[in-house]
N, CA, C and O atoms as CSV, one atom per row, in Angstrom:
chain,resi,resn,atom,element,x,y,z
A,1,UNK,N,N,-37.209,20.709,-12.099
A,1,UNK,CA,C,-36.260,19.705,-12.519
A,1,UNK,C,C,-35.365,19.374,-11.325
A,1,UNK,O,O,-34.896,20.272,-10.627
A,2,UNK,N,N,-35.135,18.098,-11.099
A,2,UNK,CA,C,-34.299,17.658,-9.987
A,2,UNK,C,C,-32.844,17.996,-10.273
A,2,UNK,O,O,-32.363,17.887,-11.400
A,3,UNK,N,N,-32.171,18.405,-9.226
A,3,UNK,CA,C,-30.772,18.753,-9.374
A,3,UNK,C,C,-29.919,17.487,-9.270
A,3,UNK,O,O,-30.125,16.670,-8.372
A,4,UNK,N,N,-28.974,17.326,-10.175
A,4,UNK,CA,C,-28.082,16.167,-10.184
A,4,UNK,C,C,-26.828,16.529,-9.416
A,4,UNK,O,O,-26.237,17.587,-9.634
A,5,UNK,N,N,-26.422,15.642,-8.511
A,5,UNK,CA,C,-25.209,15.891,-7.728
A,5,UNK,C,C,-23.994,15.875,-8.637
A,5,UNK,O,O,-23.884,15.052,-9.545
A,6,UNK,N,N,-23.103,16.785,-8.378
A,6,UNK,CA,C,-21.872,16.868,-9.155
A,6,UNK,C,C,-20.900,15.786,-8.713
A,6,UNK,O,O,-20.830,15.453,-7.530
A,7,UNK,N,N,-20.158,15.243,-9.654
A,7,UNK,CA,C,-19.150,14.250,-9.334
A,7,UNK,C,C,-17.839,14.902,-8.924
A,7,UNK,O,O,-16.934,14.227,-8.432
A,8,UNK,N,N,-17.731,16.215,-9.124
A,8,UNK,CA,C,-16.518,16.918,-8.741
A,8,UNK,C,C,-16.394,16.903,-7.229
A,8,UNK,O,O,-17.386,17.066,-6.517
A,9,UNK,N,N,-15.209,16.714,-6.750
A,9,UNK,CA,C,-14.987,16.712,-5.318
A,9,UNK,C,C,-15.207,15.360,-4.659
A,9,UNK,O,O,-14.934,15.198,-3.470
A,10,UNK,N,N,-15.694,14.401,-5.412
A,10,UNK,CA,C,-15.876,13.060,-4.854
A,10,UNK,C,C,-14.529,12.350,-4.833
A,10,UNK,O,O,-13.714,12.541,-5.735
A,11,UNK,N,N,-14.287,11.527,-3.805
A,11,UNK,CA,C,-13.018,10.801,-3.781
A,11,UNK,C,C,-12.963,9.796,-4.927
A,11,UNK,O,O,-13.998,9.292,-5.361
A,12,UNK,N,N,-11.769,9.506,-5.413
A,12,UNK,CA,C,-11.661,8.542,-6.508
A,12,UNK,C,C,-12.060,7.149,-6.029
A,12,UNK,O,O,-11.897,6.809,-4.857
A,13,UNK,N,N,-12.574,6.364,-6.941
A,13,UNK,CA,C,-12.943,4.993,-6.607
A,13,UNK,C,C,-11.686,4.221,-6.211
A,13,UNK,O,O,-10.636,4.367,-6.836
A,14,UNK,N,N,-11.801,3.412,-5.184
A,14,UNK,CA,C,-10.649,2.634,-4.738
A,14,UNK,C,C,-10.485,1.431,-5.623
A,14,UNK,O,O,-11.452,0.774,-6.011
A,15,UNK,N,N,-9.243,1.158,-5.933
A,15,UNK,CA,C,-8.939,-0.010,-6.746
A,15,UNK,C,C,-8.987,-1.237,-5.866
A,15,UNK,O,O,-8.785,-1.159,-4.654
A,16,UNK,N,N,-9.253,-2.351,-6.477
A,16,UNK,CA,C,-9.302,-3.613,-5.751
A,16,UNK,C,C,-7.913,-3.954,-5.225
A,16,UNK,O,O,-6.905,-3.587,-5.828
A,17,UNK,N,N,-7.868,-4.649,-4.113
A,17,UNK,CA,C,-6.607,-5.029,-3.481
A,17,UNK,C,C,-6.049,-6.272,-4.171
A,17,UNK,O,O,-6.625,-7.353,-4.051
A,18,UNK,N,N,-4.936,-6.132,-4.890
A,18,UNK,CA,C,-4.383,-7.287,-5.606
A,18,UNK,C,C,-3.884,-8.381,-4.661
A,18,UNK,O,O,-3.885,-9.557,-5.023
A,19,UNK,N,N,-3.458,-8.006,-3.458
A,19,UNK,CA,C,-2.989,-9.019,-2.503
A,19,UNK,C,C,-4.143,-9.875,-2.012
A,19,UNK,O,O,-4.001,-11.092,-1.889
A,20,UNK,N,N,-5.284,-9.259,-1.731
A,20,UNK,CA,C,-6.467,-10.025,-1.345
A,20,UNK,C,C,-6.866,-10.962,-2.474
A,20,UNK,O,O,-7.166,-12.132,-2.234
A,21,UNK,N,N,-6.872,-10.463,-3.690
A,21,UNK,CA,C,-7.237,-11.283,-4.847
A,21,UNK,C,C,-6.324,-12.500,-4.970
A,21,UNK,O,O,-6.796,-13.619,-5.169
A,22,UNK,N,N,-5.009,-12.275,-4.850
A,22,UNK,CA,C,-4.050,-13.374,-4.991
A,22,UNK,C,C,-4.184,-14.399,-3.877
A,22,UNK,O,O,-4.114,-15.603,-4.124
A,23,UNK,N,N,-4.377,-13.922,-2.644
A,23,UNK,CA,C,-4.491,-14.840,-1.511
A,23,UNK,C,C,-5.757,-15.682,-1.626
A,23,UNK,O,O,-5.712,-16.895,-1.416
A,24,UNK,N,N,-6.875,-15.060,-1.954
A,24,UNK,CA,C,-8.120,-15.820,-2.081
A,24,UNK,C,C,-8.005,-16.881,-3.171
A,24,UNK,O,O,-8.425,-18.023,-2.986
A,25,UNK,N,N,-7.437,-16.498,-4.298
A,25,UNK,CA,C,-7.294,-17.451,-5.400
A,25,UNK,C,C,-6.352,-18.600,-5.017
A,25,UNK,O,O,-6.645,-19.763,-5.292
A,26,UNK,N,N,-5.219,-18.268,-4.382
A,26,UNK,CA,C,-4.254,-19.290,-3.972
A,26,UNK,C,C,-4.867,-20.249,-2.950
A,26,UNK,O,O,-4.648,-21.458,-3.022
A,27,UNK,N,N,-5.626,-19.716,-2.010
A,27,UNK,CA,C,-6.284,-20.579,-1.018
A,27,UNK,C,C,-7.262,-21.535,-1.693
A,27,UNK,O,O,-7.274,-22.733,-1.414
A,28,UNK,N,N,-8.075,-20.985,-2.582
A,28,UNK,CA,C,-9.067,-21.826,-3.273
A,28,UNK,C,C,-8.376,-22.911,-4.075
A,28,UNK,O,O,-8.766,-24.076,-4.011
A,29,UNK,N,N,-7.352,-22.539,-4.830
A,29,UNK,CA,C,-6.653,-23.510,-5.670
A,29,UNK,C,C,-5.914,-24.547,-4.833
A,29,UNK,O,O,-5.849,-25.715,-5.218
A,30,UNK,N,N,-5.354,-24.137,-3.687
A,30,UNK,CA,C,-4.641,-25.089,-2.831
A,30,UNK,C,C,-5.583,-26.135,-2.243
A,30,UNK,O,O,-5.155,-27.228,-1.871
A,31,UNK,N,N,-6.856,-25.797,-2.162
A,31,UNK,CA,C,-7.861,-26.730,-1.663
A,31,UNK,C,C,-8.472,-27.555,-2.796
A,31,UNK,O,O,-9.314,-28.420,-2.557
A,32,UNK,N,N,-8.044,-27.284,-4.024
A,32,UNK,CA,C,-8.572,-28.013,-5.173
A,32,UNK,C,C,-10.038,-27.745,-5.435
A,32,UNK,O,O,-10.752,-28.611,-5.941
A,33,UNK,N,N,-10.489,-26.552,-5.092
A,33,UNK,CA,C,-11.910,-26.222,-5.240
A,33,UNK,C,C,-12.124,-25.282,-6.411
A,33,UNK,O,O,-11.264,-24.464,-6.738
A,34,UNK,N,N,-13.262,-25.411,-7.026
A,34,UNK,CA,C,-13.622,-24.551,-8.155
A,34,UNK,C,C,-14.181,-23.226,-7.638
A,34,UNK,O,O,-14.601,-23.116,-6.487
A,35,UNK,N,N,-14.174,-22.233,-8.514
A,35,UNK,CA,C,-14.801,-20.964,-8.169
A,35,UNK,C,C,-16.278,-21.168,-7.867
A,35,UNK,O,O,-16.831,-20.529,-6.972
A,36,UNK,N,N,-16.902,-22.045,-8.605
A,36,UNK,CA,C,-18.324,-22.312,-8.406
A,36,UNK,C,C,-18.592,-22.858,-7.006
A,36,UNK,O,O,-19.537,-22.433,-6.341
A,37,UNK,N,N,-17.758,-23.804,-6.559
A,37,UNK,CA,C,-17.955,-24.422,-5.243
A,37,UNK,C,C,-17.762,-23.406,-4.119
A,37,UNK,O,O,-18.545,-23.367,-3.171
A,38,UNK,N,N,-16.723,-22.591,-4.228
A,38,UNK,CA,C,-16.447,-21.609,-3.178
A,38,UNK,C,C,-17.507,-20.513,-3.178
A,38,UNK,O,O,-17.975,-20.102,-2.116
A,39,UNK,N,N,-17.884,-20.045,-4.347
A,39,UNK,CA,C,-18.926,-19.016,-4.432
A,39,UNK,C,C,-20.224,-19.528,-3.822
A,39,UNK,O,O,-20.885,-18.810,-3.072
A,40,UNK,N,N,-20.586,-20.757,-4.138
A,40,UNK,CA,C,-21.815,-21.347,-3.587
A,40,UNK,C,C,-21.727,-21.428,-2.064
A,40,UNK,O,O,-22.674,-21.071,-1.363
A,41,UNK,N,N,-20.581,-21.900,-1.554
A,41,UNK,CA,C,-20.405,-22.033,-0.105
A,41,UNK,C,C,-20.445,-20.669,0.590
A,41,UNK,O,O,-20.891,-20.565,1.733
A,42,UNK,N,N,-19.981,-19.634,-0.098
A,42,UNK,CA,C,-19.968,-18.282,0.476
A,42,UNK,C,C,-21.288,-17.546,0.272
A,42,UNK,O,O,-21.522,-16.501,0.880
A,43,UNK,N,N,-22.143,-18.088,-0.578
A,43,UNK,CA,C,-23.429,-17.440,-0.838
A,43,UNK,C,C,-23.322,-16.231,-1.739
A,43,UNK,O,O,-24.108,-15.289,-1.627
A,44,UNK,N,N,-22.341,-16.257,-2.639
A,44,UNK,CA,C,-22.191,-15.153,-3.588
A,44,UNK,C,C,-22.248,-15.693,-5.008
A,44,UNK,O,O,-22.139,-16.900,-5.225
A,45,UNK,N,N,-22.417,-14.812,-5.958
A,45,UNK,CA,C,-22.454,-15.210,-7.364
A,45,UNK,C,C,-21.050,-15.595,-7.830
A,45,UNK,O,O,-20.059,-15.015,-7.386
A,46,UNK,N,N,-20.978,-16.564,-8.715
A,46,UNK,CA,C,-19.689,-17.009,-9.259
A,46,UNK,C,C,-18.983,-15.837,-9.933
A,46,UNK,O,O,-17.771,-15.677,-9.783
A,47,UNK,N,N,-19.717,-15.028,-10.661
A,47,UNK,CA,C,-19.116,-13.879,-11.332
A,47,UNK,C,C,-18.509,-12.903,-10.330
A,47,UNK,O,O,-17.490,-12.275,-10.616
A,48,UNK,N,N,-19.125,-12.772,-9.167
A,48,UNK,CA,C,-18.568,-11.904,-8.128
A,48,UNK,C,C,-17.218,-12.432,-7.656
A,48,UNK,O,O,-16.267,-11.664,-7.509
A,49,UNK,N,N,-17.131,-13.727,-7.420
A,49,UNK,CA,C,-15.860,-14.305,-6.994
A,49,UNK,C,C,-14.815,-14.159,-8.086
A,49,UNK,O,O,-13.660,-13.851,-7.792
A,50,UNK,N,N,-15.190,-14.369,-9.325
A,50,UNK,CA,C,-14.241,-14.197,-10.434
A,50,UNK,C,C,-13.677,-12.781,-10.447
A,50,UNK,O,O,-12.469,-12.586,-10.580
A,51,UNK,N,N,-14.545,-11.812,-10.311
A,51,UNK,CA,C,-14.104,-10.407,-10.333
A,51,UNK,C,C,-13.204,-10.085,-9.155
A,51,UNK,O,O,-12.250,-9.320,-9.296
A,52,UNK,N,N,-13.492,-10.658,-7.996
A,52,UNK,CA,C,-12.641,-10.447,-6.820
A,52,UNK,C,C,-11.276,-11.079,-7.053
A,52,UNK,O,O,-10.249,-10.446,-6.805
A,53,UNK,N,N,-11.255,-12.317,-7.526
A,53,UNK,CA,C,-9.991,-13.023,-7.758
A,53,UNK,C,C,-9.145,-12.384,-8.857
A,53,UNK,O,O,-7.918,-12.475,-8.817
A,54,UNK,N,N,-9.770,-11.751,-9.823
A,54,UNK,CA,C,-9.026,-11.090,-10.900
A,54,UNK,C,C,-8.675,-9.657,-10.542
A,54,UNK,O,O,-8.112,-8.931,-11.362
A,55,UNK,N,N,-9.006,-9.242,-9.316
A,55,UNK,CA,C,-8.677,-7.896,-8.874
A,55,UNK,C,C,-9.498,-6.816,-9.536
A,55,UNK,O,O,-9.056,-5.672,-9.639
A,56,UNK,N,N,-10.680,-7.164,-9.985
A,56,UNK,CA,C,-11.547,-6.200,-10.666
A,56,UNK,C,C,-12.623,-5.628,-9.748
A,56,UNK,O,O,-13.339,-4.704,-10.133
A,57,UNK,N,N,-12.740,-6.172,-8.539
A,57,UNK,CA,C,-13.819,-5.770,-7.653
A,57,UNK,C,C,-13.344,-5.771,-6.211
A,57,UNK,O,O,-12.591,-6.652,-5.798
A,58,UNK,N,N,-13.783,-4.783,-5.450
A,58,UNK,CA,C,-13.523,-4.706,-4.020
A,58,UNK,C,C,-14.700,-5.345,-3.297
A,58,UNK,O,O,-15.811,-4.820,-3.356
A,59,UNK,N,N,-14.484,-6.460,-2.620
A,59,UNK,CA,C,-15.608,-7.083,-1.916
A,59,UNK,C,C,-15.980,-6.305,-0.659
A,59,UNK,O,O,-15.146,-5.616,-0.072
A,60,UNK,N,N,-17.217,-6.422,-0.264
A,60,UNK,CA,C,-17.648,-5.834,1.001
A,60,UNK,C,C,-17.061,-6.660,2.143
A,60,UNK,O,O,-16.601,-7.783,1.940
A,61,UNK,N,N,-17.084,-6.090,3.336
A,61,UNK,CA,C,-16.585,-6.799,4.508
A,61,UNK,C,C,-17.371,-8.097,4.717
A,61,UNK,O,O,-16.780,-9.123,5.054
A,62,UNK,N,N,-18.676,-8.068,4.525
A,62,UNK,CA,C,-19.470,-9.281,4.713
A,62,UNK,C,C,-19.097,-10.347,3.682
A,62,UNK,O,O,-19.148,-11.539,3.984
A,63,UNK,N,N,-18.727,-9.935,2.485
A,63,UNK,CA,C,-18.293,-10.893,1.472
A,63,UNK,C,C,-16.949,-11.507,1.844
A,63,UNK,O,O,-16.746,-12.709,1.673
A,64,UNK,N,N,-16.027,-10.686,2.352
A,64,UNK,CA,C,-14.729,-11.212,2.793
A,64,UNK,C,C,-14.944,-12.229,3.909
A,64,UNK,O,O,-14.325,-13.294,3.906
A,65,UNK,N,N,-15.811,-11.911,4.857
A,65,UNK,CA,C,-16.096,-12.842,5.955
A,65,UNK,C,C,-16.689,-14.142,5.426
A,65,UNK,O,O,-16.313,-15.223,5.879
A,66,UNK,N,N,-17.607,-14.046,4.477
A,66,UNK,CA,C,-18.232,-15.235,3.907
A,66,UNK,C,C,-17.214,-16.078,3.140
A,66,UNK,O,O,-17.245,-17.306,3.215
A,67,UNK,N,N,-16.324,-15.433,2.410
A,67,UNK,CA,C,-15.297,-16.162,1.667
A,67,UNK,C,C,-14.313,-16.845,2.619
A,67,UNK,O,O,-13.911,-17.985,2.384
A,68,UNK,N,N,-13.929,-16.156,3.683
A,68,UNK,CA,C,-13.031,-16.770,4.669
A,68,UNK,C,C,-13.679,-18.008,5.270
A,68,UNK,O,O,-13.025,-19.041,5.418
A,69,UNK,N,N,-14.941,-17.915,5.613
A,69,UNK,CA,C,-15.650,-19.070,6.176
A,69,UNK,C,C,-15.736,-20.200,5.156
A,69,UNK,O,O,-15.528,-21.365,5.496
A,70,UNK,N,N,-16.040,-19.858,3.913
A,70,UNK,CA,C,-16.151,-20.878,2.861
A,70,UNK,C,C,-14.812,-21.576,2.615
A,70,UNK,O,O,-14.775,-22.750,2.247
A,71,UNK,N,N,-13.711,-20.841,2.823
A,71,UNK,CA,C,-12.375,-21.395,2.623
A,71,UNK,C,C,-11.800,-21.973,3.912
A,71,UNK,O,O,-10.660,-22.435,3.938
A,72,UNK,N,N,-12.593,-21.944,4.978
A,72,UNK,CA,C,-12.216,-22.502,6.281
A,72,UNK,C,C,-10.917,-21.887,6.796
A,72,UNK,O,O,-9.991,-22.591,7.197
A,73,UNK,N,N,-10.874,-20.554,6.773
A,73,UNK,CA,C,-9.706,-19.823,7.262
A,73,UNK,C,C,-10.214,-18.676,8.131
A,73,UNK,O,O,-11.231,-18.057,7.815
A,74,UNK,N,N,-9.519,-18.395,9.209
A,74,UNK,CA,C,-9.934,-17.287,10.064
A,74,UNK,C,C,-9.603,-15.966,9.378
A,74,UNK,O,O,-8.730,-15.896,8.513
A,75,UNK,N,N,-10.312,-14.933,9.781
A,75,UNK,CA,C,-10.009,-13.608,9.245
A,75,UNK,C,C,-8.601,-13.183,9.643
A,75,UNK,O,O,-7.916,-12.509,8.874
A,76,UNK,N,N,-8.164,-13.570,10.839
A,76,UNK,CA,C,-6.810,-13.231,11.280
A,76,UNK,C,C,-5.774,-13.878,10.366
A,76,UNK,O,O,-4.805,-13.232,9.966
A,77,UNK,N,N,-5.976,-15.150,10.034
A,77,UNK,CA,C,-5.020,-15.830,9.156
A,77,UNK,C,C,-5.087,-15.260,7.744
A,77,UNK,O,O,-4.054,-15.114,7.091
A,78,UNK,N,N,-6.259,-14.943,7.274
A,78,UNK,CA,C,-6.389,-14.317,5.967
A,78,UNK,C,C,-5.605,-13.004,5.948
A,78,UNK,O,O,-4.877,-12.725,4.995
A,79,UNK,N,N,-5.755,-12.208,6.994
A,79,UNK,CA,C,-5.026,-10.952,7.091
A,79,UNK,C,C,-3.520,-11.156,7.121
A,79,UNK,O,O,-2.778,-10.413,6.480
A,80,UNK,N,N,-3.067,-12.160,7.863
A,80,UNK,CA,C,-1.623,-12.458,7.911
A,80,UNK,C,C,-1.095,-12.813,6.521
A,80,UNK,O,O,-0.028,-12.352,6.115
A,81,UNK,N,N,-1.846,-13.630,5.804
A,81,UNK,CA,C,-1.398,-14.027,4.464
A,81,UNK,C,C,-1.372,-12.836,3.513
A,81,UNK,O,O,-0.477,-12.729,2.675
A,82,UNK,N,N,-2.336,-11.954,3.639
A,82,UNK,CA,C,-2.357,-10.756,2.794
A,82,UNK,C,C,-1.162,-9.867,3.151
A,82,UNK,O,O,-0.471,-9.370,2.262
A,83,UNK,N,N,-0.921,-9.667,4.452
A,83,UNK,CA,C,0.207,-8.838,4.880
A,83,UNK,C,C,1.546,-9.427,4.418
A,83,UNK,O,O,2.445,-8.690,4.015
A,84,UNK,N,N,1.672,-10.730,4.479
A,84,UNK,CA,C,2.909,-11.406,4.055
A,84,UNK,C,C,3.141,-11.178,2.572
A,84,UNK,O,O,4.268,-10.913,2.153
A,85,UNK,N,N,2.087,-11.278,1.776
A,85,UNK,CA,C,2.206,-11.078,0.336
A,85,UNK,C,C,2.516,-9.631,-0.005
A,85,UNK,O,O,3.241,-9.352,-0.960
A,86,UNK,N,N,1.970,-8.719,0.771
A,86,UNK,CA,C,2.148,-7.288,0.496
A,86,UNK,C,C,3.532,-6.793,0.901
A,86,UNK,O,O,3.992,-5.753,0.431
A,87,UNK,N,N,4.186,-7.546,1.775
A,87,UNK,CA,C,5.503,-7.098,2.282
A,87,UNK,C,C,6.610,-7.279,1.277
A,87,UNK,O,O,7.762,-6.949,1.561
């Protein structure tokens, strides 16, 4: 019988970053774009973008990069906006 790895000792799952969620949503809305349009431009599923915007999911780095490109914002500016909101 195969041994199942214990979940004890594993680090807790990280919660989604609410500042990232708020900034992405605000950027999209300020551009008058739908979740569908931005998700399509970023090459991700609409449900994935919804979960990110609602703070239910932590996107991968490649997803953050794709969303920044789809929203026509540099990663540096995205980071500044997140830092400003978090302060």
